C-alpha positions, 0 to 999 in steps of 0.5 A: 093520143089527145083525150077524146071530146067526151063529156064526163057528166061532171055534176056541174052545169052552165049555172055552176059558179067558180066557188061551187066547183072549188068547194073542198079543193085545197091548193095550199103550197100551189103556185098559180099565174093568172093573166087578165087576173084583175078584171072580169072572170080572171079576177073571180078566178084569182079570188077563188084560187087564192081562197083555196090556198094558192099563191097567185101571181097576176101579170098586168100591163097596168100594175096600179090598176091591177093592185087597186082591183085586187085590193082586199084579196090578200096575198096576191103578187102583181108583176108587170107584163104586156102580152102584145110586147115580146120583150115584156113577156120575156122580162116577166118570165125571167123574173118568175124563173129567177124566183125558183118557184114551181108553177102548178097552174097557169090560166091564160085568161087575158084577151081582146075582142073585135078590135079595130085593125091594130098591129104590134111592133112586129106587124102582127094583128093585135087579136092573134098577137095578144090572145094567142101569141103572147100566151104562147111565148109566156107558156114557152118561157115558163116550161121549166117552172111547169115541169118543176111542179111535178104535175101542172095544168095550163088552162087557155080561155078560148071561146065559142067565138071560135066558130067565127073562123078557123086559124089561117096558117097561110095569112095569120095577120091579115096581110093578104085578106080583108080585115074583119074584127070578128073573123080575127077574133074567131081565128085567135080563139081557134088558136087558143083551143089548138094551142091547148091540144099541142101543148098537152101532147108535148107536155104530158110526159113531163106532167103538164096538161092543158085545157081550153075553155069557153066561159060563156058570154059575160057582157059586163067584163069589158071584153065587149067594149068595142061593140055598140049597145045596139049590136049587144041588144041585137044579139040578145045579150042586154035588155032594152035599157042596157042591163045584161041578160042572164040566161045560163041556158044560152051561155049568158052568165054572171062572172062567177058562173063565167069563171067556173069552167076555168076553175074546174079545169084548173082544179078538178080531180075528175080531169087527172090524167086527161088533157088536150080538150076543149071544155064548157059548162064545167065538163068536156064539150062534145064534137059538133058532128059535121052534118049538124054544123050549120044548124049548130051555128045558126042556133043561139040556144045551141048545146055545148059543142066544139067544131072539129077544126078547133081541136084538130091535132094536125092543125094544132102542130102546124100552129105550134110550128108557125107560132115558134117562128113568129115568136122567135127572137 
């Protein structure tokens, strides 16, 4: 069975940083791949995992930009990959598998948010294709390396944005329904959470465990580039002068705070033997009771929580089957 959505009372919280949760962790001899590892919370994740001794590979659409961003972090490998391009994902996976290395940690941190309607070469909606299908294909191709690790973790960066919409398994690419940027984002983030549930179920016999993460709202990572400053002010995420608001109690975090739950899921001994759960604030999130759902959705200071549809095992299994069909080539 999937691990219950029951907090562990980890001792960390919304203001904890990635460095703090990794204190005392030794990753010497471990190999990690971090998508999106050259900006925002992905870059901070790379820095902290590398400082703990891990060998880190960063796949990047723009390898020159990635190399420049990672300058000063010694020993990080950059390789070409574009999540929205299935040929590129296969090529990266083939290259990694050819190296013969096991893969101990895979952090799916790259993503896009609230973009205008864009489709990939297959006709798939870009947020679903990038945030979910690209990572699904990558993890599927790298399963041999994950199994070879003899104990691996996959951390999928989801979001409280899953509240905007469950996955529409009948129309995942907006072929029959009007496109709304945040609905599309919500679908992709729900898909991220469901992916962790089913990946964990399928992988645990081989020692592969999976976790979904809400990092918090970090407005200065580039993820919000399609939102106007007026929209960010209306959401209470920036001051009148455009300065980011920092209030970890409202999930408005710094980059080091935003990367903390990812690093905690990747490294914490408290999660040994667990998986298939959605986490935030360096702990497992509780389920939002159905009777509290509407109030939770309206409350900008709502406590930690995940909606049931984002961790439903039956939906997770159906999404996996759909994803296999959509990525078959």
